[in-house]
N, C-alpha and C positions, 0 to 999 in steps of 0.2 A: 526509496528503499533500501535497509541493507537485505543481504543476501539471504538472512532468516528473515525478515520481513515478505521478501518476497516469494518462499516458499511458502507461506502460511498464505500468501494474497491468493496463491496456484489453487493451493487446497481449497478457499474458502471459493474462489471459480465454482471448482468443481461440484461444490455445492448446489452454490446461487442461479448459476448459469445453465440451460438444458443443455448445450453443450459447448465445451470450448477450442476455436477452431484455431491452430497452428502451424500459419503455413514454414515453407522449409527456408531458411536462408543460411549461406553459405561465407558469408562476410558483416562484417561490421554494418556498412553501410547497409545492404539487401537489408537488415535487419531495421536498423529504423525508419527504410521504407513500410518496412509492412506496418512498424509501430505508428508512423503518421498516416496509414491506412484504416486504423483501427481497429487493429485485431488484438485478443487480450492477452495474446501467450506468442513467442518462437521458438519452434523445431530446430535442429543443428540436425542433418542427415551426415553421417557417417559417408556412403556413398559422395552427397554432395560436396563435403570435402575433398575428397580423395581426387575427383570429377577436375574440383575446380581450381581447388587452392594447390594440386602435387603432379593434376595432369595425370593421375592415374585412374583403372578401372578398381572398379570396386572387389579387390581380392584380399584384402587383410593386407593391404601393403604401408599404411598409415597404424604410428606409434600412440600409443595412450597420452604421450606429452606433447605431442603434433594436435592434436584432435584436443585437447587439454588448453594447449594455447588458445587455441583458435573460440573455443569458448569465453576463456578470459576477455579475449576483446571482443566478444559481443554482450557479454554480459555488463562491461566497463560502457558501451554506449550505447545502452537502450537499457529504461526503466523495467520491463514486464519479464516474468518469469520465461525461463526458458530449459526446454524439456530437450535431453541431449540423449546422441544415436553411442551405446557404448559396446557395439558390438558383440561378440562373446565373453567381453568381461577383458580381455587381453587376456587369456590363458586360464586356467583349474581356477579353484574355487582360492586357491595361494594365491593369485595374481590378483584379484579379484576386490581383495582388502583395498590394495593400489588404486586402484581404479576408482572407485569408490572415492578416496581421498584426495584426488586428484581432482574428481569431476566438483567434490565439493567444495575444492580453495577456489577453483573456478569461478562459481557462484550458481550451479547450474540450479535448478528447483529441482529434476528429479530428470531420472536416467535410467532406458532401458538396458536390458540383459536378454540376451537372445543362449534359443540352445542347439544353435547351429555349432557343429564339431568342427574340431581345428585342426588343420590349415584349413579355409576356404579353399573351394573348390568350382571353376566356372563351371563344371556337369551340375550344377546343381540348380543352378538360376528356376528350374522350374522345381525337381524334389532333390530338396536338400540332405545331408546326414543330418542329422543330430544325437548329442547326446543322450543317457539314461534317462527319466524323469530324476532318477532318485538324484546323479548327479546333477542335476539343476536344482534341485533343490536345495541342495550342498550349498551353490551358487550362493541362492537367494538368502541364504541363511547370513553366507559368509557375508555377505553388502550389508544386512542388514547391523549386523555387529560392528561393519566398519565405520558404519556412519558417529560423525560428534555432533551432526544437530539434526533431534531425529523427526525433523520437518521435512526434510532430504526426502523425496518419494522416489521409491525401489520398485520399476515395471517388471514382470516377465512377459517375454516373450516367448512365443514358442512358435519354431519354420515349422513343424510336421503336417501340415496338410499335404504335402504332398508325400512324402512314404506311408503316413497313416492314418491320414483321412479324416472327417470331421470327427469321426468318434474318439480320435487318440487327440485333437486341439482342445474337444471338448474337457477330457481326462485332464490334461496335463494343464491346462487353465485353472481347472478346481486344484489340480496339486498345488502348482504355483499360488495359488491366495491362501490356504492352507496354510502355506510355508511360510508368509507372512508380509508377500510380492500386497502391492497396494494399488495394483491392476495389473489388467495382464491386455496382452497387444498381441494378437492369431494374427500371426499373418495367411495370404494365400486364401481370404476370403474373399469371392469373388462374384457373389451372387447374394441378393435380398435372401432367398431360403436360409442360407448358409448362419447373416447375419440374424434373423428368427430365429434360428434354431440357439445361436450360443445367446441372445437374448433369454431364452427360454432356459437354459441350462447352466448355462455357468451366472452367476453370482455377482456382485459388485463391481468396479468402475472397468472398462474396457475402453480400448484403442482402438480405432479404425482408422488403417492406412488407405485414404484416398488419393499413392499415387498410379501408378504402370503408363511406363513413359514407353514403354516399345507396342506399337497395335495391338496383339498378342494378350497382352498382361494388363488393359483397362480395367478399370474398378469401378467398380458404379455407382452415378454419378446423383447421389442420392441426396436428396436438399437434405440439408443442416439439418435442420431440427427436426427430422424425421429420422436421422439416424441418432440425435438424443433422443428420441422415442422411444428408441432399441436398445438402452443403457448403454450408448456408446460416449460419455461422456467426453473424451476427448476425438477431435480429429487430426490429424497431420497430412501436409502436401509436400511429400517433401522436396521434390526440383521440379516444382511447378514455374517459381523463380529464377532457377539457374536454367532449367533449360530455354525459359524464354528472351532471360537476357545473352544467352548461345547464339539462339538464333540470330537479336537482332546485329549481335555483335560479327556474325556471320556474312547475314546480308550487307551489312555494310563495307565488311572489308571489302568484299565479291564486289562488290558496286562502284567503290574506288578505284580500284585494279582493273576494273574493266572500260570504265567510264571517268575518271582522273577526279581531279578535286572540285571538280562542277556538282558533282553525285552528292561529295563531303556540305557541298556548300546548300545544296539541296535540302538533304536531312536537315541542317542547320536550322532552316527557315522553316522548317513542317514544328518545331519546335518552339515556338510563339506563343506566348501563352503557358505554355508549360512551367511544371516547377523547375526542372534543369535546364531551360532556357538560358536562366544566370545560372552557367555551373559554381560561381563566386560565393552567390546568395547560396544554393542549394548544399554546398559544401561547411555551410560556417564562414568562410574568409572573409565576406566583408563586416560581420561582429565584430573582429579584429581590434581594429583601429581602438573601438570604446573600451574595450582590455587595456590596449596598450594605455590609452588615453590616463586609466582610472592607478594602473600600478605603475606604469615603467617611469623613466624621470622625462622631463618635458625639456628641459635645456639643450640637450643636443649636447651639452659635451663629454657624455658615458661617466665622469667625476663623481 
């Protein structure tokens, strides 16, 4: 499928599936694993890219150019629709136009834009500063106008839960939908009661972030089907793969440092029968001789 077809496919999924689950990927290999596991879509987390690709905390240090480059790599690696985190649009409504165009050229199916104020502050981990609802409405309208493909979905995210409570979350979600956002993403939703209220009071498509990777920030691990029944059509798991990978590498490196090469040998033996046991096959290298035979001269002369 080309980019336009994947955007149409994503919209079709939202209509036809009870819920679309999109685990987070920070690189092409992770996206390919998500695809082989049978998930219908992939999510690119801004914090995931900042943490893993650049080694930064998620405080707005990654640029739109860098994020769009990662998005392009993932779009080229898999056939699945990709939903991308575009932070606050990388500036005001004036900047949002370029943000949308860069992600559109990268090939993503949807982006979400948040109403957090800039610059980001670490003190805002739980209670974030947000721009006015009117300013955010302007960002949404600018994003919609910047699309050259009307099938690119624009999702409006609100971070107002900590500062304004659920009343403000509901109000902003409804305003963003009225402004033309095709889905809303209320963050800071941590209880079933919050989710049920949003289901009752906010129409249209809603996104649920099943994240929370500090002990105090865990979101409800409600079965996907129940989440879909509450009107949340898209579920993302932004950092699950990144954290699992970090743990695996941490354990391996510290084990080798403490016990030497036999630790790695024991680890490799545990991979027997696993898809990653034969790394050449897993990465596609074993398929290359057939391509060489098909397309390259075989007489060895190089002439």
